[in-house]
Backbone as ProteinMPNN parsed JSONL, in Angstrom:
{"seq_chain_A": "MTRIIAGSARGRRLEVPAKGTRPTSDRVREAMFSTLSSLLAEQGTPWGEIGVLDGYAGSGALGLECLSRGAASVVLVERHPAAADVIRRNIRAVGIAGARLVCSALRAAAERQNPGAPCSLVLLDPPYELTAITIAEELALLDAGGWIDRAAIAVVERPRADEASPFPPGWSRVRHRAYGDTVLWYGHRTSAPEAVDSDPGGQ", "coords_chain_A": {"N_chain_A": [[-0.778, 1.751, 8.28], [-4.035, 0.425, 7.521], [-6.841, -1.842, 7.254], [-9.302, -3.432, 5.112], [-12.087, -4.933, 6.577], [-14.14, -6.809, 5.982], [-16.087, -8.409, 3.348], [-16.001, -7.997, -0.288], [-13.5, -6.888, -0.715], [-12.014, -7.743, 1.378], [-9.334, -7.764, 3.71], [-7.74, -6.141, 2.195], [-5.151, -3.809, 2.123], [-5.018, -0.497, 3.387], [-3.867, 2.783, 2.935], [-2.896, 5.228, 5.375], [-3.314, 8.635, 6.25], [-0.428, 10.665, 6.971], [-0.554, 12.589, 8.991], [-2.915, 14.656, 10.855], [-5.301, 13.275, 10.908], [-7.441, 10.88, 12.638], [-7.452, 7.712, 12.704], [-10.089, 5.301, 12.855], [-10.025, 2.605, 15.086], [-9.402, -0.919, 14.382], [-10.853, -2.579, 16.088], [-12.981, -0.939, 16.972], [-14.156, -0.346, 14.512], [-14.986, -2.922, 13.693], [-16.92, -3.438, 15.676], [-18.688, -1.328, 15.126], [-19.633, -1.982, 12.518], [-20.815, -4.43, 12.972], [-22.973, -3.678, 14.608], [-24.252, -1.92, 12.817], [-24.997, -3.728, 10.79], [-26.932, -5.174, 12.161], [-28.851, -3.14, 12.65], [-29.56, -2.447, 10.022], [-30.63, -4.875, 9.194], [-32.858, -4.983, 10.857], [-34.34, -2.955, 9.699], [-34.835, -4.13, 7.322], [-33.215, -3.626, 5.158], [-30.982, -4.217, 2.613], [-27.374, -4.207, 2.124], [-26.834, -3.57, -0.516], [-28.654, -1.639, -1.245], [-27.889, 0.67, -0.099], [-26.805, 3.997, 0.125], [-23.956, 5.799, 0.993], [-22.648, 8.338, 3.099], [-19.592, 9.479, 3.97], [-18.376, 11.516, 6.121], [-15.683, 13.691, 7.09], [-13.595, 12.012, 6.123], [-10.905, 11.123, 6.177], [-8.759, 8.551, 5.806], [-10.564, 7.279, 4.273], [-11.412, 4.817, 5.074], [-13.77, 3.957, 6.469], [-15.936, 4.501, 4.697], [-15.066, 3.03, 2.441], [-15.033, 0.492, 3.511], [-17.779, 0.073, 3.713], [-18.391, 0.014, 0.966], [-17.005, -2.295, 0.21], [-18.59, -4.144, 1.516], [-20.804, -4.146, -0.026], [-22.299, -1.819, -0.455], [-24.201, 0.481, -2.431], [-23.224, 2.96, -3.267], [-20.755, 5.433, -2.355], [-20.034, 8.485, -0.825], [-17.273, 10.353, -0.163], [-16.106, 12.713, 2.001], [-13.638, 15.056, 2.434], [-11.458, 17.46, 3.686], [-8.699, 18.032, 3.773], [-5.981, 18.306, 1.608], [-3.781, 16.454, 1.439], [-4.785, 14.182, 2.74], [-6.957, 13.697, 1.061], [-5.604, 12.905, -1.246], [-4.586, 10.478, -0.321], [-6.994, 9.089, -0.011], [-7.797, 8.877, -2.699], [-5.833, 7.105, -3.655], [-6.451, 4.889, -2.067], [-9.025, 4.289, -2.953], [-8.414, 3.385, -5.52], [-6.885, 1.169, -4.775], [-8.754, -0.508, -3.522], [-10.491, -1.01, -5.627], [-13.211, -1.067, -6.398], [-16.132, -0.01, -7.981], [-18.082, 3.003, -7.507], [-17.383, 4.894, -5.609], [-17.161, 8.3, -4.642], [-15.276, 11.195, -4.368], [-15.32, 14.12, -2.444], [-13.706, 17.028, -2.208], [-13.607, 18.959, 0.296], [-14.516, 20.945, 3.16], [-16.77, 19.525, 5.533], [-18.97, 21.085, 6.41], [-19.05, 23.109, 4.456], [-19.626, 21.577, 2.186], [-22.118, 20.589, 2.98], [-23.648, 22.877, 2.951], [-24.123, 23.296, 0.323], [-26.362, 22.32, -2.282], [-27.094, 18.91, -2.623], [-25.821, 17.161, -5.364], [-26.459, 14.613, -6.097], [-28.139, 11.462, -5.358], [-29.912, 11.186, -2.213], [-28.304, 10.07, 0.829], [-28.473, 7.049, 2.701], [-27.077, 6.194, 4.848], [-25.014, 7.687, 7.193], [-21.773, 8.444, 8.143], [-19.804, 9.74, 10.616], [-16.777, 10.844, 11.746], [-15.518, 13.026, 13.335], [-12.962, 15.508, 14.238], [-12.033, 15.318, 17.672], [-12.149, 17.69, 19.08], [-14.253, 19.135, 18.051], [-17.46, 20.323, 18.917], [-20.446, 18.735, 20.22], [-22.656, 20.239, 19.542], [-21.836, 21.57, 17.198], [-21.544, 19.373, 15.462], [-24.187, 18.437, 15.38], [-25.359, 20.643, 14.124], [-24.156, 20.438, 11.604], [-25.194, 17.992, 10.702], [-27.877, 18.756, 10.498], [-27.658, 20.664, 8.451], [-26.784, 19.036, 6.333], [-29.067, 17.508, 6.047], [-30.937, 19.49, 5.273], [-29.825, 20.187, 2.833], [-30.376, 18.1, 1.166], [-28.789, 15.846, 1.325], [-29.279, 13.666, 2.898], [-31.236, 10.808, 3.377], [-34.729, 10.319, 4.157], [-35.153, 8.29, 6.015], [-32.702, 7.795, 7.186], [-29.777, 6.336, 8.762], [-27.384, 7.334, 11.158], [-24.0, 7.314, 12.249], [-21.928, 8.435, 14.76], [-18.715, 9.12, 15.848], [-17.288, 9.755, 18.963], [-15.479, 11.343, 21.719], [-15.353, 9.638, 24.845], [-15.626, 11.239, 27.068], [-17.302, 13.3, 26.353], [-20.561, 13.758, 26.799], [-22.736, 14.773, 25.498], [-25.459, 14.661, 23.221], [-24.96, 14.229, 19.715], [-26.926, 14.714, 17.861], [-29.36, 16.455, 15.881], [-32.622, 18.133, 16.255], [-35.341, 16.072, 15.152], [-33.993, 13.782, 14.864], [-33.536, 10.557, 16.272], [-31.866, 9.167, 18.973], [-30.646, 5.972, 19.004], [-28.837, 4.016, 19.807], [-25.927, 3.654, 21.915], [-22.72, 3.27, 22.428], [-19.79, 2.359, 24.189], [-16.259, 2.128, 23.83], [-13.467, 1.742, 25.334], [-11.914, 4.841, 25.338], [-13.544, 5.812, 23.414], [-16.73, 6.584, 22.032], [-19.53, 5.387, 20.286], [-22.188, 6.827, 18.713], [-25.402, 6.093, 17.677], [-27.853, 7.071, 15.47], [-31.197, 7.732, 14.249], [-32.952, 8.965, 11.509], [-35.814, 10.555, 12.093], [-39.027, 11.793, 13.031], [-40.18, 10.903, 15.264], [-40.678, 10.44, 18.871], [-37.751, 10.368, 20.972], [-36.032, 7.32, 21.195], [-34.225, 5.574, 23.47], [-31.288, 3.704, 23.915], [-29.017, 3.228, 26.102], [-26.841, 1.718, 26.993], [-23.638, 1.736, 28.148], [-21.671, -0.144, 27.966], [-21.025, -1.519, 25.687], [-22.283, -3.894, 25.06]], "CA_chain_A": [[-1.718, 1.067, 7.39], [-5.186, -0.259, 8.09], [-7.286, -2.849, 6.294], [-10.726, -3.701, 4.975], [-12.378, -6.034, 7.496], [-15.031, -7.83, 5.432], [-16.641, -8.134, 2.031], [-15.261, -8.39, -1.486], [-12.118, -6.39, -0.625], [-11.514, -8.128, 2.706], [-7.899, -7.908, 3.858], [-7.004, -5.162, 1.389], [-4.472, -2.805, 2.936], [-5.317, 0.896, 3.072], [-2.918, 3.78, 3.426], [-3.419, 6.175, 6.363], [-2.583, 9.909, 6.182], [0.67, 10.77, 7.936], [-0.969, 13.415, 10.121], [-4.141, 15.42, 10.671], [-6.49, 12.435, 11.033], [-7.424, 9.936, 13.753], [-8.131, 6.538, 12.159], [-10.871, 4.451, 13.744], [-9.323, 1.338, 15.298], [-10.071, -2.099, 13.835], [-11.833, -3.071, 17.071], [-14.168, -0.083, 16.94], [-14.806, -0.539, 13.212], [-15.684, -4.206, 13.723], [-18.116, -3.257, 16.495], [-19.587, -0.442, 14.392], [-20.286, -2.656, 11.397], [-21.695, -5.444, 13.542], [-24.203, -2.988, 15.003], [-24.915, -1.44, 11.603], [-25.631, -4.863, 10.121], [-28.155, -5.466, 12.916], [-29.827, -2.077, 12.412], [-30.05, -2.573, 8.649], [-31.485, -6.06, 9.154], [-34.129, -4.599, 11.481], [-35.057, -2.156, 8.706], [-35.045, -4.91, 6.11], [-32.479, -2.942, 4.095], [-29.702, -4.852, 2.284], [-26.278, -3.283, 1.833], [-26.883, -3.164, -1.917], [-29.558, -0.499, -1.423], [-27.404, 1.74, 0.767], [-25.879, 5.043, -0.287], [-23.224, 6.166, 2.208], [-21.889, 9.586, 3.191], [-18.512, 9.388, 4.955], [-17.857, 12.847, 6.385], [-14.38, 13.615, 7.771], [-13.274, 10.66, 5.659], [-9.554, 10.712, 6.562], [-8.216, 7.596, 4.839], [-11.672, 6.693, 3.527], [-11.584, 3.422, 5.486], [-15.151, 3.63, 6.822], [-16.738, 4.456, 3.481], [-14.621, 1.934, 1.584], [-15.529, -0.728, 4.159], [-19.174, -0.067, 3.264], [-18.365, -0.379, -0.441], [-16.597, -3.698, 0.193], [-19.712, -4.951, 1.997], [-21.858, -4.163, -1.029], [-23.044, -0.56, -0.581], [-24.368, 0.896, -3.825], [-22.386, 4.126, -3.55], [-20.153, 6.086, -1.192], [-19.494, 9.831, -0.987], [-16.233, 10.574, 0.846], [-15.867, 14.149, 2.13], [-12.382, 15.293, 3.152], [-10.985, 18.812, 3.392], [-7.243, 18.145, 3.714], [-5.495, 17.799, 0.316], [-2.938, 15.263, 1.577], [-5.675, 13.059, 3.043], [-7.724, 13.422, -0.154], [-4.729, 12.116, -2.121], [-4.574, 9.12, 0.234], [-8.283, 8.475, -0.35], [-7.759, 8.505, -4.124], [-5.029, 5.885, -3.784], [-7.179, 3.784, -1.447], [-10.11, 3.92, -3.871], [-7.807, 2.553, -6.567], [-6.446, -0.093, -4.168], [-9.933, -1.347, -3.282], [-10.877, -1.446, -6.965], [-14.657, -1.26, -6.522], [-16.789, 1.199, -8.473], [-19.144, 3.559, -6.678], [-16.884, 5.89, -4.657], [-16.999, 9.671, -5.137], [-14.553, 12.029, -3.403], [-15.626, 15.55, -2.409], [-12.612, 17.711, -1.504], [-14.27, 20.112, 0.903], [-14.96, 20.816, 4.543], [-18.12, 18.959, 5.56], [-19.973, 22.149, 6.502], [-19.151, 23.762, 3.149], [-20.351, 20.654, 1.311], [-23.503, 20.506, 3.437], [-24.356, 24.113, 2.615], [-24.461, 23.224, -1.094], [-27.363, 21.308, -2.59], [-26.529, 17.643, -3.054], [-26.086, 16.924, -6.781], [-26.812, 13.218, -6.321], [-29.219, 10.896, -4.55], [-29.65, 11.277, -0.773], [-27.641, 8.91, 1.424], [-29.25, 6.411, 3.764], [-26.176, 5.937, 5.971], [-24.06, 8.779, 7.39], [-20.711, 8.094, 9.083], [-19.058, 10.943, 10.98], [-15.689, 10.665, 12.715], [-14.893, 14.349, 13.317], [-11.974, 15.771, 15.29], [-12.664, 15.293, 18.99], [-12.36, 19.03, 19.618], [-15.537, 19.663, 17.606], [-18.503, 20.121, 19.916], [-21.65, 18.03, 19.787], [-23.536, 21.234, 18.913], [-21.358, 21.763, 15.828], [-21.869, 18.176, 14.686], [-25.634, 18.457, 15.16], [-25.62, 21.665, 13.108], [-23.75, 19.914, 10.297], [-26.2, 17.012, 10.306], [-29.068, 19.493, 10.077], [-27.355, 21.252, 7.146], [-26.805, 17.942, 5.367], [-30.478, 17.181, 5.857], [-31.57, 20.567, 4.507], [-29.253, 20.218, 1.494], [-30.756, 16.929, 0.389], [-27.746, 14.823, 1.375], [-29.667, 12.581, 3.792], [-32.536, 10.192, 3.147], [-35.693, 10.551, 5.248], [-35.06, 7.221, 7.022], [-31.269, 7.502, 7.295], [-29.067, 6.015, 9.999], [-26.096, 8.022, 11.287], [-23.095, 6.882, 13.313], [-20.989, 9.509, 15.085], [-17.681, 8.714, 16.804], [-17.019, 10.865, 19.871], [-14.743, 10.967, 22.927], [-16.246, 9.182, 25.916], [-15.823, 12.318, 28.037], [-18.36, 14.202, 25.884], [-21.808, 13.014, 26.938], [-23.82, 15.475, 24.808], [-25.902, 14.026, 21.981], [-24.581, 14.969, 18.515], [-28.015, 14.683, 16.888], [-30.252, 17.615, 15.902], [-34.047, 17.792, 16.281], [-35.727, 15.255, 14.017], [-33.23, 12.543, 14.932], [-33.685, 9.782, 17.497], [-30.705, 8.366, 19.369], [-31.132, 4.61, 19.196], [-27.847, 3.235, 20.545], [-24.831, 4.461, 22.471], [-21.807, 2.21, 22.842], [-18.453, 2.837, 24.54], [-15.129, 1.224, 23.637], [-12.355, 2.511, 25.876], [-12.163, 6.284, 25.359], [-14.364, 6.144, 22.245], [-18.156, 6.266, 22.071], [-20.257, 5.428, 19.023], [-23.588, 7.231, 18.817], [-26.203, 5.676, 16.529], [-29.091, 7.836, 15.405], [-32.109, 7.418, 13.156], [-33.675, 10.145, 11.02], [-37.23, 10.358, 12.351], [-39.641, 12.83, 13.861], [-40.792, 10.24, 16.408], [-39.99, 10.697, 20.135], [-36.462, 9.696, 21.092], [-35.942, 6.013, 21.83], [-32.84, 5.562, 23.943], [-30.621, 2.513, 24.43], [-27.796, 3.918, 26.531], [-25.871, 0.821, 27.615], [-22.305, 2.201, 27.793], [-20.68, -1.197, 28.079], [-20.717, -2.131, 24.407], [-22.851, -5.235, 24.981]], "C_chain_A": [[-2.899, 0.527, 8.195], [-5.694, -1.21, 7.011], [-8.801, -2.871, 6.214], [-11.037, -4.967, 5.768], [-13.163, -7.157, 6.831], [-15.491, -7.435, 4.035], [-15.696, -8.496, 0.899], [-13.811, -7.935, -1.476], [-11.475, -6.744, 0.714], [-10.0, -8.337, 2.698], [-7.079, -6.911, 3.068], [-6.419, -4.081, 2.287], [-4.807, -1.404, 2.439], [-4.256, 1.793, 3.69], [-3.621, 4.717, 4.409], [-2.635, 7.479, 6.243], [-1.553, 10.028, 7.292], [0.285, 11.58, 9.16], [-2.298, 14.09, 9.799], [-5.411, 14.602, 10.726], [-6.322, 11.505, 12.223], [-8.161, 8.681, 13.288], [-8.905, 5.776, 13.23], [-10.179, 3.096, 13.863], [-10.109, 0.18, 14.691], [-11.147, -2.605, 14.785], [-13.118, -2.26, 17.012], [-14.896, -0.238, 15.61], [-15.578, -1.852, 13.17], [-16.98, -4.1, 14.518], [-19.146, -2.4, 15.769], [-20.345, -1.199, 13.308], [-21.135, -3.828, 11.85], [-23.033, -4.825, 13.94], [-24.962, -2.491, 13.785], [-25.63, -2.572, 10.874], [-26.929, -5.237, 10.819], [-29.233, -4.426, 12.652], [-30.408, -2.163, 11.007], [-30.964, -3.782, 8.505], [-32.85, -5.765, 9.769], [-34.983, -3.783, 10.523], [-35.444, -2.972, 7.481], [-34.335, -4.32, 4.911], [-31.168, -3.663, 3.818], [-28.635, -3.815, 1.97], [-26.358, -2.76, 0.403], [-27.801, -2.0, -2.207], [-29.079, 0.741, -0.679], [-26.498, 2.703, 0.001], [-25.264, 5.631, 0.969], [-22.569, 7.529, 2.048], [-20.876, 9.43, 4.312], [-17.914, 10.781, 5.106], [-16.577, 12.739, 7.212], [-13.708, 12.288, 7.412], [-11.87, 10.2, 6.03], [-8.914, 9.835, 5.507], [-9.289, 7.039, 3.913], [-12.032, 5.295, 3.981], [-13.033, 3.066, 5.8], [-16.018, 3.507, 5.575], [-16.363, 3.297, 2.579], [-14.975, 0.578, 2.183], [-16.972, -0.988, 3.742], [-19.229, -0.558, 1.825], [-17.983, -1.854, -0.575], [-17.736, -4.619, 0.607], [-20.915, -4.889, 1.071], [-22.669, -2.903, -1.166], [-23.075, -0.115, -2.041], [-23.444, 2.041, -4.199], [-21.867, 4.711, -2.247], [-19.656, 7.462, -1.602], [-18.526, 10.069, 0.163], [-15.891, 12.053, 0.866], [-14.621, 14.359, 2.987], [-11.797, 16.632, 2.721], [-9.482, 18.911, 3.17], [-6.709, 17.542, 2.412], [-4.657, 16.53, 0.43], [-3.787, 14.028, 1.871], [-6.508, 12.688, 1.822], [-6.899, 12.608, -1.148], [-4.643, 10.666, -1.647], [-5.871, 8.398, -0.121], [-8.296, 8.034, -1.809], [-6.97, 7.211, -4.322], [-5.751, 4.683, -3.185], [-8.365, 3.346, -2.297], [-9.567, 3.012, -4.974], [-7.402, 1.188, -6.012], [-7.613, -1.048, -3.947], [-10.497, -1.855, -4.606], [-12.345, -1.748, -7.147], [-15.28, 0.051, -6.978], [-17.805, 1.699, -7.455], [-18.7, 4.602, -5.686], [-16.729, 7.242, -5.341], [-16.356, 10.505, -4.042], [-14.966, 13.481, -3.565], [-14.545, 16.217, -1.573], [-13.138, 19.019, -0.932], [-14.416, 19.866, 2.388], [-16.402, 20.324, 4.539], [-19.178, 20.05, 5.595], [-20.159, 22.84, 5.156], [-19.9, 22.878, 2.16], [-21.83, 20.616, 1.673], [-24.313, 21.731, 3.046], [-24.684, 24.208, 1.126], [-25.51, 22.139, -1.309], [-26.682, 20.048, -3.121], [-26.845, 17.397, -4.527], [-26.536, 15.501, -7.086], [-27.983, 12.776, -5.462], [-28.89, 11.044, -3.066], [-29.089, 9.965, -0.233], [-28.467, 8.359, 2.581], [-28.394, 5.998, 4.957], [-25.144, 7.054, 6.024], [-23.066, 8.358, 8.465], [-19.88, 9.336, 9.353], [-18.041, 10.614, 12.067], [-14.909, 11.975, 12.762], [-13.785, 14.471, 14.348], [-12.661, 15.872, 16.648], [-12.905, 16.687, 19.556], [-13.651, 19.673, 19.113], [-16.6, 19.359, 18.654], [-19.667, 19.338, 19.33], [-22.616, 18.985, 19.093], [-23.14, 21.447, 17.457], [-21.723, 20.573, 14.949], [-23.36, 18.118, 14.387], [-26.014, 19.484, 14.098], [-25.274, 21.146, 11.717], [-24.71, 18.84, 9.804], [-27.469, 17.694, 9.81], [-28.86, 20.134, 8.706], [-27.353, 20.188, 6.051], [-28.234, 17.542, 5.033], [-31.151, 18.219, 4.962], [-31.077, 20.612, 3.063], [-29.557, 18.995, 0.652], [-29.721, 15.819, 0.368], [-28.216, 13.559, 2.09], [-31.079, 12.11, 3.475], [-33.435, 10.352, 4.377], [-35.605, 9.498, 6.351], [-33.613, 6.839, 7.301], [-30.861, 7.093, 8.709], [-27.769, 6.812, 9.997], [-25.31, 7.404, 12.436], [-22.073, 7.986, 13.514], [-20.013, 8.998, 16.138], [-17.266, 9.923, 17.631], [-16.117, 10.397, 21.018], [-15.717, 10.601, 24.043], [-16.55, 10.308, 26.904], [-16.942, 13.272, 27.639], [-19.675, 13.435, 25.863], [-22.977, 13.665, 26.21], [-24.168, 14.766, 23.504], [-25.496, 14.863, 20.772], [-25.693, 15.069, 17.484], [-28.92, 15.904, 17.015], [-31.702, 17.183, 16.089], [-34.43, 17.04, 15.006], [-34.947, 13.959, 13.925], [-33.48, 11.877, 16.277], [-32.397, 9.015, 17.771], [-31.182, 6.965, 19.695], [-30.136, 3.707, 19.924], [-26.669, 4.126, 20.907], [-23.858, 3.47, 23.082], [-20.411, 2.774, 23.091], [-17.426, 1.731, 24.353], [-13.882, 1.968, 24.092], [-12.725, 3.986, 25.949], [-13.067, 6.747, 24.223], [-15.809, 5.739, 22.47], [-18.718, 6.365, 20.664], [-21.715, 5.74, 19.313], [-24.295, 6.814, 17.531], [-27.517, 6.44, 16.567], [-29.892, 7.469, 14.175], [-32.882, 8.669, 12.779], [-35.166, 9.894, 11.139], [-37.75, 11.519, 13.163], [-40.313, 12.228, 15.089], [-40.057, 10.604, 17.691], [-38.74, 9.842, 20.25], [-36.594, 8.371, 21.822], [-34.49, 5.787, 22.202], [-32.444, 4.176, 24.412], [-29.24, 2.982, 24.831], [-26.831, 3.02, 27.286], [-24.465, 1.247, 27.216], [-21.269, 1.098, 27.731], [-20.343, -1.895, 26.789], [-21.266, -3.541, 24.273], [-23.959, -5.284, 23.942]], "O_chain_A": [[-2.779, 0.217, 9.38], [-5.054, -1.368, 5.972], [-9.495, -2.399, 7.114], [-10.326, -5.965, 5.645], [-12.891, -8.332, 7.079], [-15.315, -6.298, 3.598], [-14.713, -9.211, 1.099], [-12.974, -8.529, -2.155], [-10.503, -6.111, 1.129], [-9.453, -8.991, 1.81], [-5.862, -6.831, 3.238], [-7.125, -3.507, 3.116], [-4.872, -1.154, 1.235], [-3.813, 1.579, 4.818], [-4.82, 4.965, 4.278], [-1.409, 7.443, 6.143], [-1.767, 9.557, 8.409], [0.751, 11.288, 10.261], [-2.751, 14.103, 8.655], [-6.502, 15.159, 10.605], [-5.224, 11.35, 12.757], [-9.377, 8.591, 13.457], [-8.442, 5.623, 14.36], [-9.792, 2.505, 12.855], [-11.322, 0.273, 14.504], [-12.225, -3.012, 14.351], [-14.214, -2.821, 17.003], [-16.127, -0.26, 15.58], [-16.701, -1.894, 12.667], [-18.017, -4.609, 14.092], [-20.339, -2.705, 15.791], [-21.564, -1.069, 13.194], [-22.093, -4.186, 11.166], [-24.094, -5.377, 13.648], [-26.184, -2.623, 13.72], [-26.748, -2.392, 10.393], [-27.915, -5.578, 10.165], [-30.397, -4.774, 12.451], [-31.61, -1.975, 10.817], [-31.958, -3.729, 7.781], [-33.875, -6.233, 9.273], [-36.209, -3.9, 10.527], [-36.288, -2.549, 6.69], [-34.785, -4.482, 3.776], [-30.312, -3.722, 4.701], [-28.946, -2.684, 1.597], [-25.984, -1.616, 0.143], [-27.746, -1.424, -3.294], [-29.782, 1.75, -0.632], [-25.557, 2.291, -0.677], [-25.983, 5.933, 1.921], [-22.005, 7.841, 0.999], [-21.251, 9.266, 5.473], [-17.053, 11.184, 4.324], [-16.413, 11.778, 7.963], [-13.302, 11.533, 8.296], [-11.65, 9.0, 6.187], [-8.561, 10.314, 4.43], [-8.983, 6.411, 2.9], [-12.865, 4.64, 3.355], [-13.488, 1.982, 5.436], [-16.748, 2.528, 5.413], [-17.238, 2.647, 2.009], [-15.194, -0.384, 1.447], [-17.348, -2.124, 3.452], [-20.02, -1.443, 1.497], [-18.57, -2.578, -1.379], [-17.843, -5.742, 0.114], [-21.941, -5.51, 1.348], [-23.643, -2.888, -1.918], [-22.113, -0.304, -2.786], [-22.935, 2.093, -5.319], [-22.45, 4.515, -1.181], [-18.947, 7.603, -2.598], [-18.912, 9.994, 1.329], [-15.434, 12.597, -0.139], [-14.556, 13.896, 4.126], [-11.658, 16.902, 1.528], [-9.032, 19.796, 2.443], [-6.963, 16.369, 2.14], [-4.799, 15.622, -0.39], [-3.541, 12.955, 1.319], [-6.746, 11.507, 1.568], [-7.43, 11.723, -1.818], [-4.629, 9.74, -2.457], [-5.846, 7.224, -0.492], [-8.758, 6.936, -2.12], [-7.392, 6.328, -5.069], [-5.677, 3.581, -3.728], [-8.678, 2.157, -2.355], [-10.18, 2.001, -5.318], [-7.553, 0.17, -6.687], [-7.483, -2.254, -4.157], [-10.932, -3.003, -4.696], [-12.703, -2.596, -7.965], [-14.984, 1.108, -6.419], [-18.323, 0.929, -6.646], [-19.536, 5.159, -4.975], [-16.235, 7.331, -6.465], [-16.838, 10.521, -2.909], [-14.968, 14.016, -4.673], [-14.472, 16.0, -0.363], [-13.114, 20.055, -1.595], [-14.437, 18.719, 2.834], [-17.172, 20.667, 3.642], [-20.181, 19.958, 4.887], [-21.287, 23.127, 4.754], [-20.718, 23.37, 1.383], [-22.693, 20.611, 0.795], [-25.522, 21.64, 2.832], [-25.433, 25.091, 0.709], [-25.532, 21.145, -0.584], [-25.795, 20.125, -3.971], [-28.014, 17.418, -4.912], [-26.95, 15.21, -8.208], [-28.719, 13.595, -4.913], [-27.717, 11.031, -2.692], [-29.363, 8.891, -0.767], [-29.079, 9.111, 3.339], [-28.916, 5.509, 5.959], [-24.476, 7.339, 5.03], [-23.459, 7.963, 9.563], [-19.315, 9.922, 8.43], [-18.395, 10.168, 13.158], [-13.775, 12.04, 12.288], [-13.675, 13.63, 15.24], [-13.745, 16.445, 16.76], [-13.766, 16.862, 20.418], [-14.104, 20.661, 19.69], [-16.633, 18.262, 19.213], [-19.852, 19.283, 18.115], [-23.318, 18.591, 18.162], [-24.001, 21.501, 16.579], [-22.164, 20.751, 13.814], [-23.758, 17.789, 13.269], [-26.887, 19.23, 13.268], [-26.011, 21.386, 10.76], [-25.009, 18.78, 8.611], [-28.067, 17.265, 8.823], [-29.777, 20.15, 7.886], [-27.868, 20.423, 4.958], [-28.563, 17.273, 3.878], [-31.848, 17.869, 4.009], [-31.814, 21.023, 2.167], [-29.048, 18.867, -0.461], [-29.76, 14.946, -0.499], [-27.624, 12.494, 1.915], [-31.998, 12.915, 3.325], [-32.948, 10.501, 5.498], [-35.944, 9.78, 7.5], [-33.327, 5.685, 7.619], [-31.501, 7.45, 9.698], [-27.125, 6.951, 8.958], [-25.877, 7.021, 13.459], [-21.426, 8.425, 12.563], [-20.423, 8.505, 17.189], [-16.936, 10.977, 17.088], [-16.001, 9.197, 21.264], [-16.786, 11.199, 24.16], [-17.621, 10.324, 27.511], [-17.479, 13.98, 28.49], [-19.883, 12.569, 25.013], [-24.1, 13.168, 26.29], [-23.283, 14.324, 22.773], [-25.666, 16.082, 20.789], [-25.442, 15.465, 16.346], [-29.217, 16.343, 18.126], [-31.989, 15.986, 16.083], [-33.918, 17.327, 13.924], [-35.187, 13.137, 13.041], [-33.619, 12.551, 17.297], [-31.897, 8.299, 16.904], [-32.03, 6.785, 20.569], [-30.534, 2.745, 20.581], [-26.44, 5.18, 20.313], [-24.133, 2.892, 24.133], [-19.908, 3.572, 22.3], [-17.672, 0.566, 24.666], [-13.303, 2.738, 23.325], [-13.736, 4.344, 26.553], [-13.327, 7.942, 24.083], [-16.084, 4.677, 23.03], [-18.421, 7.311, 19.934], [-22.389, 5.022, 20.052], [-23.846, 7.14, 16.432], [-28.209, 6.45, 17.585], [-29.354, 6.965, 13.189], [-33.412, 9.358, 13.651], [-35.727, 9.109, 10.375], [-36.998, 12.158, 13.9], [-40.943, 12.943, 15.869], [-38.909, 11.042, 17.621], [-38.67, 8.741, 19.704], [-37.177, 8.29, 22.903], [-33.617, 5.806, 21.334], [-33.152, 3.545, 25.197], [-28.369, 3.121, 23.972], [-26.077, 3.5, 28.133], [-24.116, 1.133, 26.041], [-20.098, 1.372, 27.47], [-19.476, -2.769, 26.767], [-20.77, -4.316, 23.455], [-24.561, -6.337, 23.731]]}, "name": "protein", "num_of_chains": 1, "seq": "MTRIIAGSARGRRLEVPAKGTRPTSDRVREAMFSTLSSLLAEQGTPWGEIGVLDGYAGSGALGLECLSRGAASVVLVERHPAAADVIRRNIRAVGIAGARLVCSALRAAAERQNPGAPCSLVLLDPPYELTAITIAEELALLDAGGWIDRAAIAVVERPRADEASPFPPGWSRVRHRAYGDTVLWYGHRTSAPEAVDSDPGGQ"}
């Protein structure tokens, strides 16, 4: 089990799939959302204006955390049927409207035109064996399919051993934080030159 950290559903327990996923630890999630809150504040964007895409959703914990904090909507993409069933139960457990589950591989979803509004926050926690090149390709496909807002923020969780940027052209890496064997890459959808903050110590 894991839990919602903050917001209207704070403390709510969430089920975790028995296998096939790698849940983000509470410590890393707390750090992620602290940084996200700072980035959104810098943009002047409240949580209530955020549409979220949670790719490789697993239990749905990241996307549902956003919903608990006031996000307007969350799209949860998960290919594994057993994990998708867990997400459905977790959506019911959280009890907040605004979550939509897409039962599909992320690449397959990205190759289809988005039927809804573009998302301004993208959260990707893919299997560690996926290469940074593959992740960058999927972000580019999501962009081309209308899934991503022009000023979107993306967070990608990667193994610390992989130092390659997971962002495609048109994205700027803005932060890079390490927590044990995990690294969180923060990127911003922009055509401006890359601005890098590469402190690996998580400060």
